[in-house]
N, C-alpha and C positions, 0 to 999 in steps of 0.2 A: 642705333649707332652711338657709341660712346664718344664724348668729346673730351679733349685734353687741352688745357689752357696754358700749358707751360711753354713760355716763349723760347726757351733754349732747346727744347726737345726737337729731335729730328724725325722726319718721316721719309724714309727711303733716301737718305742723304740730303734732304732739304731742311735747312735750319730756318728758324724764324727770321734771322738776319738776312739770309739770301733772299727770302721771300719779300721782305720789306724793301730791299734795294730795288727789286723788280717792280714792286707796287708803286714806289715813288717815281720810277721811270715810266711806268704805264700811265699814271695820271698826270705826270709832269711833262709828257711829250718828249721823253728822252730818246736817244738813238736805240735802234733795235726793236722798237715797238712796231708791230704789224697789225693789219686789219684782215679779218675774215671777209672774203669777197661777198658771200651770201648775206650775212647778218650785219656786216659793218662793224662788229665788235672788235675792240682792240685786244691784243694779247702780246705777251712777252714769253719767250722761251726760257726755261729753267734747266738746270743740270739734270741729267738722268732721263731725259725725254719728257719731262713735265712741262706744263704751260700754266701761266697765270692769265686768266681771262676775266675781263670786266663783266659785271652783272648786266644782263639785258634788262633795261627798265621797262620794256614793253611786255614782259612776261607777267604772269599772275602768281606772285608769291610775296611773302613778307620782305624778302631780300630785294625783289624788284621794286617794291613800294619804297624802300629806303633809297634805292638808286634813283628813282624818279623824283625824290625829294632833295636830290643833290648830294646825298651821302656817297662816299667812295666805297664800293663793294666789289670784291673780286674773289675768284675761286682758283685754287691750284688743282689741276687735274693731271692724271697720267693713266693712259689706257682706259679712259672712260670712268675712272674712279676719282672721287673727290678726296683730296688729301688734306686740304686746309681751306679756311675761309678768312678773308681779311676785310674788316670793316673799319674805315677811317684809321688805318694803320695798326689795328689790333688783330694779331694773328691768332686764330683758333685752329689747332691741329685736330683733324678729324680721325678718329681711330676706328678699329673694327668693332 
């Protein structure tokens, strides 16, 4: 999976700016933040049917380890596909 680090680049109509607004809302307790009933993870809906979901710190991955250390890690998903990763406000668009 190739990674693209260009913050202005769009992925299916999602710009880094739109993602960052949702990211700040997700971790800042803004309006529109919801929780999945089963996992308790917070998420925010994005345009085009995408969602921004916080990283589960209880999983076993390098990203979960960062989250358990207090870093802010979230993922943009649509239809089960990862479109972007956000770590402490830095957006990385994930490509094909």
